[in-house]
C-alpha positions as CSV (number, residue, x, y, z in Angstrom):
1,M,0.0,0.0,0.0
2,R,2.8,2.4,0.9
3,E,4.5,2.1,-2.5
4,Q,1.2,2.5,-4.3
5,K,0.4,5.7,-2.5
6,T,3.9,7.2,-3.1
7,E,3.4,6.5,-6.8
8,E,0.1,8.4,-6.7
9,V,1.8,11.5,-5.2
10,S,4.3,11.7,-8.0
11,R,2.7,10.4,-11.2
12,P,0.2,12.7,-13.0
13,R,-2.9,11.4,-14.7
14,D,-4.1,12.5,-18.2
15,I,-7.0,14.9,-17.5
16,A,-6.8,17.5,-14.7
17,I,-8.9,20.2,-13.2
18,L,-6.8,23.2,-12.2
19,A,-7.6,25.2,-9.1
20,G,-6.1,28.2,-7.5
21,L,-6.7,30.6,-4.5
22,S,-6.0,34.3,-4.2
23,S,-6.0,35.7,-0.7
24,P,-4.3,38.5,1.2
25,R,-3.2,35.9,3.7
26,L,-1.1,33.9,1.2
27,D,2.4,34.5,-0.1
28,D,1.9,32.2,-3.1
29,N,-1.3,33.7,-4.6
30,A,-2.8,32.3,-7.8
31,D,-3.7,34.7,-10.6
32,S,-4.5,34.3,-14.3
33,E,-0.8,34.3,-15.2
34,T,0.2,31.7,-12.7
35,M,-2.8,29.5,-13.7
36,A,-1.8,29.7,-17.4
37,E,1.7,28.7,-16.3
38,L,0.2,25.8,-14.3
39,E,-1.6,24.7,-17.5
40,A,1.8,24.7,-19.3
41,L,3.3,22.7,-16.5
42,V,0.5,20.1,-16.8
43,E,1.2,19.8,-20.5
44,T,4.9,19.4,-19.9
45,A,4.2,16.6,-17.5
46,G,2.1,14.8,-20.2
47,G,-1.3,15.7,-18.9
48,E,-4.2,17.8,-20.2
49,A,-6.0,20.6,-18.4
50,A,-9.8,20.3,-18.9
51,A,-11.0,23.3,-16.8
52,S,-9.7,26.0,-14.5
53,V,-11.2,27.4,-11.3
54,L,-9.7,30.6,-9.6
55,Q,-11.2,31.4,-6.2
56,N,-10.9,34.7,-4.2
57,R,-11.2,34.5,-0.4
58,A,-10.3,36.7,2.5
59,A,-8.4,33.7,4.0
60,P,-7.8,30.1,3.1
61,D,-10.2,27.6,4.6
62,P,-8.2,25.6,7.1
63,R,-9.9,22.3,6.2
64,T,-10.5,22.5,2.4
65,F,-8.3,25.5,1.5
66,I,-10.9,26.9,-1.0
67,G,-14.2,26.4,0.9
68,E,-17.0,23.9,0.7
69,G,-18.8,25.6,-2.1
70,K,-15.8,25.6,-4.4
71,V,-15.1,22.0,-3.5
72,A,-18.6,21.0,-4.6
73,E,-18.1,23.0,-7.9
74,I,-14.8,21.3,-8.6
75,K,-16.3,17.9,-7.8
76,E,-19.0,18.5,-10.4
77,L,-16.3,19.5,-12.9
78,V,-14.4,16.3,-12.1
79,R,-17.6,14.3,-12.9
80,T,-18.5,16.1,-16.1
81,Q,-15.0,16.3,-17.5
82,E,-14.1,12.8,-16.4
83,A,-11.0,14.2,-14.8
84,T,-8.6,11.9,-13.1
85,M,-6.9,14.5,-10.8
86,V,-7.2,18.0,-9.4
87,I,-4.0,20.2,-9.4
88,F,-3.7,23.3,-7.2
89,D,-1.6,26.3,-8.1
90,N,-0.9,26.9,-4.4
91,D,0.9,24.7,-1.9
92,L,-1.4,22.6,0.3
93,S,-0.9,21.3,3.8
94,P,-0.8,17.5,4.3
95,S,-4.2,17.6,6.0
96,Q,-5.7,19.7,3.2
97,L,-4.4,17.3,0.6
98,R,-5.9,14.4,2.5
99,V,-9.3,16.1,2.9
100,L,-9.5,17.2,-0.7
101,T,-8.6,13.8,-2.0
102,E,-11.4,12.3,0.1
103,E,-13.9,15.0,-0.9
104,L,-13.2,15.0,-4.6
105,G,-12.7,11.3,-5.1
106,V,-9.6,11.7,-7.3
107,Q,-5.9,12.3,-6.7
108,V,-5.0,15.9,-5.6
109,L,-1.6,17.5,-6.3
110,D,-0.3,20.9,-5.4
111,R,2.1,22.9,-7.6
112,S,5.2,21.7,-5.8
113,A,4.3,18.0,-6.4
114,L,3.7,18.7,-10.1
115,I,7.0,20.4,-10.6
116,L,8.8,17.6,-8.7
117,D,7.2,15.1,-11.1
118,I,8.4,17.0,-14.1
119,F,11.9,17.2,-12.7
120,A,11.8,13.4,-12.1
121,Q,10.8,12.8,-15.8
122,R,13.5,15.2,-17.2
123,A,16.6,14.5,-15.1
124,R,19.1,12.5,-17.1
125,T,22.5,12.6,-15.3
126,R,23.2,10.8,-12.1
127,E,23.6,14.1,-10.3
128,G,20.3,15.4,-11.6
129,R,18.5,12.2,-10.5
130,L,20.1,12.4,-7.0
131,Q,18.9,16.0,-6.6
132,V,15.4,15.2,-7.7
133,E,15.2,12.1,-5.4
134,L,16.3,14.2,-2.5
135,A,13.7,16.9,-3.2
136,Q,11.0,14.2,-3.5
137,Y,11.8,12.7,-0.1
138,Q,12.0,16.1,1.5
139,Y,8.5,16.9,0.1
140,L,7.2,13.5,1.1
141,L,8.4,13.4,4.7
142,P,5.8,15.8,6.3
143,R,3.0,14.2,4.2
144,L,3.5,10.7,5.6
145,T,1.0,11.2,8.4
146,G,-1.8,11.8,6.0
147,M,-0.8,8.8,3.9
148,W,-1.2,6.5,6.9
149,T,-4.4,7.9,8.3
150,H,-6.3,4.7,7.3
151,L,-4.2,2.7,9.6
152,E,-4.3,5.2,12.4
153,R,-8.1,5.3,12.3
154,Q,-8.2,1.5,12.3
155,A,-6.0,1.2,15.4
156,G,-7.0,4.4,17.2
157,T,-6.0,5.3,20.7
158,S,-9.2,4.4,22.5
159,G,-8.6,0.6,22.4
160,K,-11.8,0.1,20.5
161,G,-10.2,-0.9,17.2
162,P,-10.2,-4.5,15.9
163,I,-8.2,-7.0,17.9
164,G,-4.6,-7.1,16.9
165,S,-4.7,-3.7,15.2
166,K,-3.5,-1.6,18.1
167,G,-0.6,0.5,17.0
168,P,0.4,-0.8,13.5
169,G,-0.3,2.5,11.8
170,E,2.0,4.4,14.1
171,T,4.7,1.7,13.9
172,Q,4.6,1.7,10.1
173,L,4.7,5.5,10.1
174,E,7.8,5.6,12.3
175,T,9.4,2.9,10.2
176,D,8.8,5.0,7.1
177,R,10.1,8.1,8.7
178,R,13.3,6.4,9.7
179,H,13.7,4.9,6.3
180,I,13.2,8.3,4.6
181,H,15.6,10.1,7.0
182,R,18.2,7.4,6.2
183,K,17.6,7.9,2.4
184,I,17.9,11.7,2.8
185,D,21.2,11.5,4.7
186,K,22.6,9.1,2.1
187,L,21.5,11.3,-0.8
188,K,23.1,14.4,0.9
189,D,26.4,12.5,1.3
190,E,26.4,11.5,-2.4
191,L,25.6,15.1,-3.4
192,E,28.5,16.3,-1.1
193,E,30.8,14.0,-3.2
194,V,29.4,15.7,-6.4
195,R,30.2,19.1,-4.9
196,R,33.7,17.9,-4.0
197,I,34.3,16.8,-7.6
198,R,32.9,20.0,-8.9
199,G,35.2,21.9,-6.6
200,T,38.2,20.0,-8.0
201,Q,37.2,20.8,-11.5
202,R,36.6,24.5,-10.6
203,Q,40.1,24.7,-9.0
204,R,41.6,23.3,-12.2
205,R,39.7,25.9,-14.3
206,M,40.8,28.7,-12.0
207,K,44.4,27.5,-12.2
208,N,44.1,27.7,-16.0
209,E,42.4,31.0,-15.6
210,I,39.5,30.1,-17.9
211,P,36.6,32.4,-17.0
212,V,33.2,30.7,-16.3
213,V,30.0,32.1,-17.8
214,A,26.7,30.8,-16.5
215,I,23.5,31.1,-18.5
216,V,20.5,31.7,-16.2
217,G,16.9,32.7,-16.8
218,Y,13.2,31.9,-16.4
219,T,12.2,28.5,-17.7
220,N,11.6,28.4,-21.5
221,A,13.5,31.7,-22.0
222,G,15.7,30.1,-24.6
223,K,18.9,29.3,-22.6
224,S,19.6,26.0,-24.4
225,T,18.9,27.5,-27.8
226,L,21.4,30.2,-27.0
227,L,24.1,27.7,-25.9
228,N,23.5,25.7,-29.1
229,A,23.8,28.9,-31.2
230,L,27.1,29.9,-29.5
231,T,28.8,26.5,-29.3
232,G,26.9,24.1,-31.5
233,A,26.3,22.0,-28.4
234,G,23.4,20.1,-29.9
235,I,21.3,20.2,-26.7
236,P,17.6,19.4,-27.3
237,A,15.8,22.8,-27.2
238,N,12.0,22.4,-27.1
239,N,9.2,24.9,-26.4
240,R,8.3,23.5,-23.0
241,L,9.0,24.3,-19.4
242,F,11.9,22.7,-17.6
243,D,13.3,21.0,-20.7
244,T,16.8,21.3,-19.4
245,L,17.6,20.1,-15.9
246,D,21.2,18.8,-16.2
247,T,24.0,21.4,-16.4
248,T,25.8,21.4,-19.8
249,S,29.2,23.1,-20.1
250,R,31.1,23.9,-23.3
251,L,34.2,25.7,-24.2
252,L,33.5,28.9,-26.2
253,T,36.0,31.1,-28.0
254,V,34.7,34.6,-27.5
255,S,37.5,36.5,-29.2
256,D,41.1,35.8,-30.3
257,T,42.2,36.5,-26.7
258,L,39.4,35.0,-24.7
259,D,38.1,31.5,-24.2
260,V,35.4,30.8,-21.6
261,V,33.6,27.8,-20.1
262,I,29.9,28.5,-20.7
263,S,27.2,26.5,-18.7
264,D,23.5,26.1,-19.2
265,T,21.5,25.9,-15.9
266,V,18.0,24.8,-14.9
267,G,15.3,27.3,-15.5
268,F,13.8,29.3,-12.7
269,I,10.1,29.7,-12.1
270,R,7.7,31.5,-9.8
271,K,6.8,29.5,-6.6
272,L,9.7,27.1,-7.1
273,P,9.4,24.4,-4.4
274,H,12.0,25.3,-1.7
275,Q,13.0,21.6,-1.6
276,L,14.2,22.0,-5.2
277,V,16.1,25.2,-4.5
278,D,17.9,23.4,-1.6
279,A,18.5,20.2,-3.6
280,F,19.7,21.9,-6.7
281,K,22.4,24.0,-4.9
282,A,25.0,21.5,-6.2
283,T,24.1,22.6,-9.8
284,L,23.3,26.2,-9.1
285,E,26.4,26.8,-6.8
286,E,28.2,27.3,-10.2
287,L,26.5,30.7,-10.2
288,E,28.4,31.8,-7.1
289,Y,31.7,31.0,-8.7
290,A,30.9,32.2,-12.2
291,D,32.8,35.2,-13.5
292,L,29.8,36.4,-15.5
293,L,26.1,35.6,-15.6
294,L,24.0,35.8,-18.8
295,H,20.5,36.5,-17.6
296,V,18.4,35.4,-20.6
297,I,14.9,37.1,-20.7
298,D,12.1,36.1,-23.1
299,V,11.2,39.6,-24.2
300,S,8.3,38.3,-26.3
301,N,6.5,37.1,-23.1
302,P,4.1,39.8,-21.8
303,S,5.2,38.9,-18.3
304,W,8.9,39.2,-19.0
305,Q,9.5,41.9,-16.3
306,E,7.9,39.8,-13.6
307,Q,9.9,36.7,-14.8
308,A,13.1,38.8,-14.7
309,R,12.4,39.8,-11.1
310,V,11.9,36.2,-10.1
311,V,15.3,35.3,-11.5
312,D,17.0,38.3,-9.9
313,K,15.5,37.3,-6.5
314,L,16.7,33.7,-6.8
315,I,20.2,34.8,-8.0
316,G,20.3,36.8,-4.7
317,E,19.2,33.8,-2.6
318,L,22.0,31.8,-4.2
319,G,24.6,34.3,-3.2
320,A,25.5,35.5,-6.7
321,E,24.1,39.0,-6.6
322,Q,27.6,40.5,-6.8
323,T,28.6,38.6,-9.9
324,P,28.7,40.7,-13.1
325,C,25.5,40.1,-15.1
326,L,24.5,40.8,-18.7
327,R,20.8,41.0,-19.4
328,V,20.2,39.1,-22.7
329,Y,16.8,40.0,-24.2
330,N,16.1,36.9,-26.3
331,K,13.4,36.2,-28.9
332,S,13.7,39.8,-30.1
333,D,12.4,38.6,-33.5
334,L,9.0,38.0,-31.8
335,F,9.0,41.3,-29.9
336,W,6.5,43.8,-31.2
337,G,6.8,46.5,-28.6
338,D,7.6,50.1,-29.4
339,D,10.8,50.4,-27.3
340,R,13.3,47.6,-26.9
341,P,15.0,47.4,-23.5
342,R,18.4,49.1,-23.5
343,G,21.3,49.7,-21.2
344,E,25.1,49.3,-20.9
345,D,24.7,45.7,-19.7
346,A,21.9,44.8,-22.0
347,V,21.9,43.0,-25.4
348,S,18.9,42.2,-27.7
349,I,19.3,38.9,-29.6
350,S,17.4,36.1,-31.2
351,A,19.1,32.8,-30.4
352,K,17.0,31.2,-33.0
353,T,17.9,33.4,-36.0
354,G,21.3,34.5,-34.8
355,E,20.4,38.2,-34.6
356,G,22.6,40.1,-32.1
357,L,25.0,37.2,-31.3
358,P,28.1,39.1,-32.4
359,A,27.1,42.0,-30.2
360,L,26.6,39.5,-27.3
361,L,30.1,38.1,-27.8
362,E,31.6,41.6,-27.9
363,A,29.7,42.4,-24.6
364,I,31.1,39.2,-23.0
365,D,34.6,40.1,-24.2
366,R,34.3,43.6,-22.9
367,T,33.0,42.5,-19.5
368,L,35.6,39.9,-18.9
369,D,38.5,41.8,-20.4
370,K,41.4,41.5,-18.0
371,G,44.0,43.1,-20.2
372,T,44.9,39.9,-22.0
373,R,46.5,40.2,-25.4
374,R,48.0,38.0,-28.1
375,V,51.8,38.7,-28.5
376,V,54.7,37.3,-30.5
377,L,57.9,36.9,-28.5
378,H,61.5,36.3,-29.6
379,L,63.3,34.8,-26.6
380,P,67.1,34.5,-26.6
381,Y,68.1,30.9,-25.8
382,D,69.7,32.0,-22.5
383,K,66.2,33.2,-21.5
384,G,64.5,29.8,-22.2
385,G,63.3,29.6,-18.6
386,L,60.7,32.3,-19.5
387,L,59.0,29.7,-21.7
388,D,58.2,27.7,-18.6
389,L,56.7,30.8,-17.1
390,L,54.6,31.3,-20.2
391,Y,53.3,27.7,-20.1
392,R,52.2,28.4,-16.5
393,E,50.9,31.9,-16.7
394,A,49.7,32.3,-20.4
395,K,48.1,30.3,-23.2
396,V,51.0,29.3,-25.5
397,E,49.7,28.7,-29.1
398,R,52.9,28.2,-31.1
399,V,56.7,27.7,-30.4
400,E,59.4,27.7,-33.1
401,Y,63.1,27.3,-32.6
402,A,65.2,29.4,-35.0
403,G,67.8,32.1,-34.3
404,T,65.6,32.8,-31.2
405,I,62.8,30.9,-29.5
406,D,59.7,32.4,-31.3
407,V,56.5,32.1,-29.3
408,T,52.9,33.1,-30.0
409,A,50.9,33.3,-26.8
410,V,47.9,35.0,-25.2
411,C,49.3,36.7,-22.1
412,N,47.6,38.3,-19.1
413,P,49.1,41.6,-17.8
414,K,51.3,39.8,-15.2
415,A,53.0,37.7,-17.9
416,V,53.3,40.7,-20.2
417,G,55.1,42.6,-17.5
418,V,57.7,39.9,-17.2
419,V,58.4,39.2,-20.9
420,K,57.7,42.6,-22.5
421,P,61.4,43.2,-23.4
422,Y,61.1,40.3,-25.9
423,I,57.6,41.2,-27.4
424,E,57.7,42.0,-31.1
425,G,56.9,45.7,-31.7
426,W,56.3,46.4,-28.0
427,T,55.6,50.0,-26.9
428,E,54.6,51.0,-23.4
429,P,50.9,51.9,-23.4
430,K,50.2,55.5,-22.6
431,E,48.4,56.5,-19.4
432,P,45.0,58.3,-20.0
433,W,46.5,61.7,-18.9
434,E,49.5,61.5,-21.3
């Protein structure tokens, strides 16, 4: 029974009635935009939304969340539409989930459970699956009591239950809790190992002084399409929410003096389950160590400003608000407004058509410019030791041995300062006041 019930929590059915509540007492209010987003999430999960009900109340009903009248209305919709589940745009308490499931006679999910299910379907790498599994267990833990109510009622505390039934519900509940706590601890340990490996890779990149650029943005803003356009990565890029869950990194040559590692990240969304924000820290911690963020914004979406605010807020929560950020206004080929967003740190592009990509590369190069330059050196043989320094501190592209050791290398200012007497055509740069 336990396994069957867990499956019901996570697996969507085909036809769903959508429900949402707007109340001054709630932080995660539903409105027409979030309900439309919920419908898109249902389609992403493989379901179909048959009807939508949006309720306004001064305060949520403690028992049924939306009130008895709306429950009756939704129950009738379930019957007439032959729906197999009801999905709420808000988060529900374990007791509300239990009551609504009993009242409506079909499976009831809240927004967090739906998003978790989509993540479970989409994750491909071992790391992604670990993170989703951890989030699912963290979501499930407080809901175990409701799942075992049938046994608690059967046993009771008054001693009036059937002979031999005293206590098995509570015993099973505690067994499940211990099992899930053990699973959560094990998953956290495995994710720590993932973080350790990531840290090693990061140190290697820092040693090689390769800057890291992280693409962030609202789900379905076009992040994977942009990465494909810049690097030819060949990542599936579909018009659906949460199509990318696993981080993809590629080497990108931005200019003749700058190579970067560019990474795609999971899309952000309003009312993202807090279990997922915690669980995906292993992926999103790349943001904290990135040298530059590309905040991709779907400027063709009427809600793009609100979506951008959601992403900015999550960037702050992840500790990356101090990282330089370029706002990349994507899908500009579909933007019909009078005035395109502008600014020093803003670029309008279409990742699909390629419009604006050269300007984006120039902006990346300008933002990450650390004074590197490509130089040709002619080292005397008695200065051959400088070649070792160049291999450590610069990017050596070519070495030829003739009358001198001729080297072509991309050097940072530190390396230039050491080898400048041997740079072909070197002149000291003038100060701005000269």
